N, C-alpha and C positions, 0 to 999 in steps of 0.2 A: 298498197301494191296491187296492180291489176294484171291479170293474165287471161289467156283464152283456154278454156277447159273443153275437153272432148267428152260429150255426153252421148249415151246410147239409151234411148227412151222407148218403151213399148207403146205402140200405137195400134188400136184396134177395138173390137167389141166382142159380143158373144159369138159372132160368126167366125172370128179369127183375127189375126193381126201379125205384126212383125216389129222387130227392133229397128229404129231409125236413128241415124247419126246426126248430131248437131254440134256445132262449135259455139260456145256461149261465154260471154265475158263474166269473169269472177272478180269480186272486190274483196279486200281484206276483211275478215270477220264474218263473212257470209256463211249461211248454211245451205244445204241442198234445196230446201224449199224456196229460198231466195232465187236460186238459179232456175228452178222450174217456173217460177213466176216471171222471170226475165224472158225465159223461152216462150211463154205464153204471149208476152207483150211484144216480142220482136220477130218471132219466126213461126209460131204455131198457136194462133189465137183460139183454135178450137180444141186445144189439149184439155182433157178433163182430168181434174185432180180435186180431191176432197181435202179441205183444211178449214180451220176456224181460228183458234187462238194464237197460233204461232209462238206458243210459250211452253209447249210440252205438257199441257194440262187438259186438253180436250180429247186427245187420242185420235183425232180425225185424219191426220196426214200419214197414216201407216202405209208403208210400201216396202219393197225389197231393194236395197242399195248394194250393188255388187253381190247379190245373192243372200244378203243378211237382212232379216226383218228389222226395220228401224222406223223411228219417227223422223220424217224428213226435216222437220223444224229443229230437231235436236242433233242432227248429224252435221258437224262442221266440215266445211270444205278443206280446212287445214289438215285433216287426218288423211287426205289423199295427196299423192304426188301431182305436181303440175302437169306432167306428161301422162298421167294415168287416165285410162278410159273408164268413166263412171257409168255403170249400167243401172237404170232405174226401171223396175218392173212392178206390176201390181202384186198384192199378196196372193200367193199361189193356191192356198187352200180354199179360197172362196171364188165363186163365179165372177167373171169380169162383166161389168156393165159397159164401161167404155174407158179406154186408155188406162189410167192409174186408179180408177174407181172400181171397187168390187162390191158385190152384194153380200153384206154381212148379216143378213136377216136370220141366218142359222143361229147366231148368238142370242138374238132376241127370243127365238123359239125356246132355246134351252133355259133362258132366264125365267120364262113363264112357267116352266115345268117344276121349278123349285118352290116348295111351300114357304110362305113368308114367315117372318119372326113370330113365334108363338109364346107370348108371355104368360105367366101364371094367371089363371082366370080370376083369382081372388084379388089381384092388384089392379088398380085403376091407373091410367096414364098420369104421371106425376108422382106416383108412389114407388117407382122403381128405385132400388138402392143396390149398388154394387161396390165391391172393393176395387181400388185403382189397379191393383195387380191383375185382376180379371179383365178390366177394360183394356189394359195395354196388350193383353194376350192376342186379341183379335183386331186391335186397332190398326196394326200393320196392313191387314188385308183391305181396309177401307181406303187406302191410298190408291187403289186401282182406278185408272182413268178409262178403262174399257177401250184400249187401243186395239185389242184383240191380236196383238203380236204373239202372245203365248198360245192362243188358239191356232194361229196361223203356222207356228213353227212346230207344234206338237205332231210328231210323226204318226200318231194313232189315227188322226184324220187327214193329215197332209198326204200320207202315202196310201191310205185305205179309205176311199170315199164311202164304202158301204158301212163303215163304223159310225158314221155321223148320227144315225138314228139311235144307237145305244149308248153313245158317249157324250157327256156334257162338256168335256174339255177342261183344261186346268183352271181357267177363269172361274167356271161355275162349280167345279169341285172345291175350289178355294172358298167360294161363297157358302157351300154346304158346311165346310169345316168351320168357317166363321160363326155360323149359327149354332153348330154343334158345341162349340167352345163357349158360347155366350152363357154366362151364369144364370140368366133369367129365361132362357129358351127351354121350354119344357118338352118339346118334341124330340123323339129319338130318331135321328136321321141316319143312323149307321146302316141299317138294312137297305134303305132306299138308295144310299150312296153306292152300294155295291150292286144291287139288283136292277135299279132303274136308271142310274146315272153313269154306270160303267167305270167305277173306281178301279176295278180289277184290270182294266185295260192299261192303266198307267204303269209303266215299268221304271219310273223315277230316273230318267236319263238327265233331268235337270235342264233340258233345252228351253223349257218355258221360263225358268228362273234367269237363264243367261240373257234373254232378250228383253226382260221387263225393264222399261225405262224408269220405273219408280223403285227399282232395286228391291222388290218384295221377294222374300225367300219362299217362293210358292211351294217348292218341293219339300224343303226341310221343315218349314213351320206349319204347312197346311196339309199337303198330300200324304206325307209319311205319317204324321200323327193320326190322320184320319184312317189310313190303312191299319195302323196299330189298334185303333178303337174297334174297327170292324173285326180284326183277327181276335181280339180279346173276347168279343161277344160270341164269335162263332166257334172258337177252338179252345178257349181257356176252360179246363174241366170244372173249376170252382164256379165260374160264371154260368156254365151250362147247367150244373147241378142246382144252383140257386134259382135259375130261371125256370127249370122244370118243376122244382118243388113248389115254387110260387104259383105256377099254373095249375098244378095238381090241387093245391089248397083252395083255388078259386072254383073248382068244379063242384 
């Protein structure tokens, strides 16, 4: 079945832009990215869009479809009515380069700020041994395709640009949690999570979890457990007593 869909696509660059209306043919089984490609081929050859795998695994085609952060390649046209106007805009949290392409370098900066995996110094590569239950605990977080939809929808940076310097965002707080939960990582990442990466800014609204295309339970399985670990370290009287006694004994 073929029909004509009404699309409203943002066109512009760093200097500004506007939504423009297009009528594009839609075929059965297609996704939004198919329509954007057809639009490029037939009406707007200079339309800029970032994409790669078209299989929901590279995270490149992130955009906002009818105001919701989505992967265009995983958003089926069948979820919209034939007479519905479909609006496609770039991710709002990041600066626009051109049309649907945004500058996501903020995320790479945050990634570099997180210390890498720190194994026990007495173990050589190939000597690592872990229980399967410990592997499974953080394996969920490794499904992340770095589409940055969670970063884009997080209101801490979406609505407050000045928070970007102090806040790593849900994707990289999840990375910190993954390393903190790793049975062979010897670094204590709790203090840095709060003081350097802004864990305290997160108020667990779960908006990051809701838009994750890999269905990672970012809030429940990473951010909340990390907050609990930070709170235990800072406020638990037994932990405080043990820490201070240990420090006193080292003097």
